[in-house]
N, C-alpha and C positions, 0 to 999 in steps of 0.2 A: 402507497407505502407498504412496506413488508409486515407491518404490525400496527395494531391500535395504539401502541406506545411509540412515540416518536424516538428517533435516535438520540436527540439532545435530552430528552426526558430520561432515557435509559442511562445516559452518562451521569446524571444527577443522582441516580438511585443506587447503582451498584457497578462493580467492575464489569466490562464488556470484553468478551474474549474474541480476539481476531483469529483468522485462519492462518495458515502456514504458506510455504512457498508453493506457488502454482507450478513453476518449472520442475521442481523435484518430484512433485506428484505426477506430472505428465510423463517425466522421464521414467519414473518407477513402473508406469503402465506400458512402457515400451515405445514411446513416441520420440522421434528424433527432433531435437531442438537446436541443431547446429546452424540453422538458417539465421540471417540478420534480423528477421522479424521475430525470432524466438518463439514464445508461446502464442503470440498474435497470429502467426501463420495458421494455427489450428482453428481460428475463428472461421476461416474460409474453407479449410480442408476437413477438419474433424470437430465440428462444434459439440458433438455429443460427448467427446472426450473431456472437453472443458466443463460441461455440466456434471459429469461424473466425478471430476476432481473436486468441484465445489461441494457436491454431495457428500463426498468422503469427509471433508472437513466439517460440515454441518453435524453429520452423525458422530464425529469424534468429539464435538462439544463447542465448536466455533459458533458464535452468535452472528458473525459478520463474514460475508464472502467478499473478497476483493477481486474485481473483475480482471479478465485476461486482456485488458486494454493498455497495460503499462507501455508496451512497445508499439502499439497500434497508433500510427499518425498518418495524416494525408500524405506527407513527404516520403515517409518510409514505404507505404503501399505503392505510391506513384512510381517508385524505382523498380517495382515489380510489374508495372503496367496496369495497375488497378486504379480506376478513375475515382473522382471525388464522391460521386453518388454511391458507388459500392463501398468505398471506405466508410462513409457515413452509415451505411446499412450494417457493416461489421461492427462499428463501434456501438451502435444501438443494440445489435445482437449480444454483445458482451454483457450488457445489463440484463437482457432477457434470459440469457443462459443462467445467470446467477439466481434470477427470480424463479426459473424453472426448477432449479435444484432445491430452492427453499420449499417449493410445493411438493417435491418429491420427499423431502425430509419430513414434511408434516404427514404425508401419506403413510410414512414409515413409523409414525408415532412420536416425532419430536414436537413438543408442545410449547416450548419456550419461544419468545419473540426472535425473529431472524431478520437481519438487515443486509442490504447490498451497498458496498462502496465502489464507486466507479474510479478505477485507477487512471491517473494521468502522470506518466513518468516524466523525467526531465528531458531537456533538449538532447543531452548527451546520449540518452537511450536510443533515440532515432538515428544517431550517427553509428551506433553499434561498433564503437571502437574503444569502449571503456572510459570515455570522457565523462560519463555521469559520475565517476569517482574522482574527477579532478575539477570540474567546473571551468570557469574562466574561458569561455568559448570564443571570446572576441566580439561578442554581440552586445548591443546596448539593451537596457531594460525594456525600451519601447519595442525593439526588434523581437525580444523573447516574448513579450506580451502578444505580439501579432502572431508569433508561432503557436502559442498555447490557446488563445481565445477560440478559434474555430472548432477545435476538438472538444474543448470544454462545453461549448454551446451544444454540440451534438449529444455528448454524454448527459448533460443537465436535462435536456429535452426527453431523454429516456427515462427520466424521473427515478434515479437511484435515491437511496436514503441519505447519502453523503457522498461527496467527492473526495477522493484520497489523492492529494497532491504529495506524492511520495518520492523518496530517494533523491531529494533536492541537494545538490552539492555545494551550492553557492548562494549567499544571501542576496546577490543581485537577481538571480533567477527567482528566488522567493519573492522579491518585490514585484517581479513581473506577474508572478502567479497571483498575488494578492490583488493586483489590479484586474487581472484577467477573469477573476470569479465574481467581480462586482455585478450585481444585478441579475445573476442567473437564477436566483430563487431556490438554490439548493445549498445546504451547509456544506462545509468542507473542513478537512483537517489537513495540516501542513507538517510534513516530517522531513527532517534532514537526514542524510547520511554523514556520519561524523567520524573523526579520527581523534580520540582523546576528548579534549574539551574544545575542539574547534570543528568548524565545517571542513569538508574535504578541500575546499579552496582556501582554508586557513584562517577564516574569520572567527573571533571569539564567539561562543554560542550565546553569550548574554546579549551581544549586539545582534546576532542573527535572529533570536527569538523576539526581540523587542517589537518590531513592526506589527506582529501578529496580535499583540495585545489590544490594539485599537481597531482591528479588522472585524467587523460585525459578522461577516460570512464565516470566519474561522471559529469553529466550536472546540477544536482540540489542536495541540501543537506537540511535536516531539521528535523522535528519531526512529529510523528503521535501516535495515541493511547495513548494520555495523556490528562490531564485536560486542557480545554480552557484557564484557568488562567495561565498556564505555557507556552503558545505558544509565546506571543509577545516578551518576553526577549530572548527566544531561537532563534526565527527568527532574531532578531537583531544581536545576537552573531554569528549565522551561516553566515549572510551576511558579517559581518565585517571580520571574520576569513578566509573565503573562497573566497569572491568576486564573488560567483556563485548565480544563482537564488535559491530561498529558497522554499521548500515544507512544507505545514502545513495542517495536517488533523487530528485534535484531536477527542476524544470522545465527547459525548453530554455534559458531566459535571455531569451526574448521577453516582451513585456509586454501584458497584456490591456487594451485600451481599452474600458471598459464602455459609454461613450457611443456609440462607433462600432460596438461589438460586433464588434471584430476585434483580431487580434494584430498588434503592432508590433515593430520592432527586429529583431535577429538572434540566432541561437543563440550562446550562449557556453559550451556544454558541449563541451569538447575532451577529447582522449585524455591530453593533459598533466594536465589537472585530475583525470581518473580515476585516473592513477597517483599523484598527490599525495594523493588520498583514501585509496587503498590503503596508502600509506606511513604515513598518519596513524592507521590502525586500521580502515578500512572493510573488511568481509568480504562484505557484500551490496551490490551496486552495480548500479543501473539507472537508469531515468528515470521521470518523471511526466508532466505535461501538456506536450504538443507534442513528446514524444520518441517516435518511431516505430520500427519494426522495423530501419530502416537504421542508426539510431544505436546500437541495442541490438547489432547485428551488429558495429559498430566497437568498442563496449565489450567484448564477448566476445573479439574478436581482440586487444585490448590486454591484457586480464587473463590470457588463456590463449592466447598466440599459437600454441602447438603443437596446439591442439584442432582 
């Protein structure tokens, strides 16, 4: 593990700061992410760039690095001619790169505990057609479990501190993920991408969060990759329904214009919002798309001003 303090112990002690968007940090460094594999392609081509992105967030104040495996799947790599053994190596490498960055951060004087969260994105991320923001893929819970389990087994074997089951758009896929993590021996958090008070597939959040309450493997539940305006209500619902620590890492608040292939608007992720999320029950707080190290530094300063 990354620290003598376990991840679950840390949740009980104080707020934990998550990192920000991997893709925007890599893009800011000049890397092209237009490929279907998105940042996962760099696991094979530029692993050093991924370690550098993790290090930037650790130095900015993040306690947790979320690995670059969100879009890394056996099926997705197979479309590029990559076999299962090599894909498993790349999945394992995603965890090793975050560990490497934690070691580099310590060499540079970072003394606080650091953890690694192995990212597992939804089925729709593999499709690379935006369907992770819609859900309802036409697959059964059992079929989704069979998709997720092999990747989760490889990630768990790499011994991250926690599995990040993230950007889940649909309560049916969440049910599959809750089944897929059983017996892996690694705790996990479950976070939905939401629109208002519902999942992207349209289910009420109260219903969507409820199954996580009885899942022993799930140590936190919440939302990510959504508008900052939608976080506070979702956090309060997750805390009330599950009684567990809540995770919250929204986008910046800007809007992606698919036709122009550009972000528009302005960031609405403020320190006042962060404090409101903490009061509502959030224990893991960070950012997703368009949230960089500068914002993570402000979040860390807000949650732990004496650090």
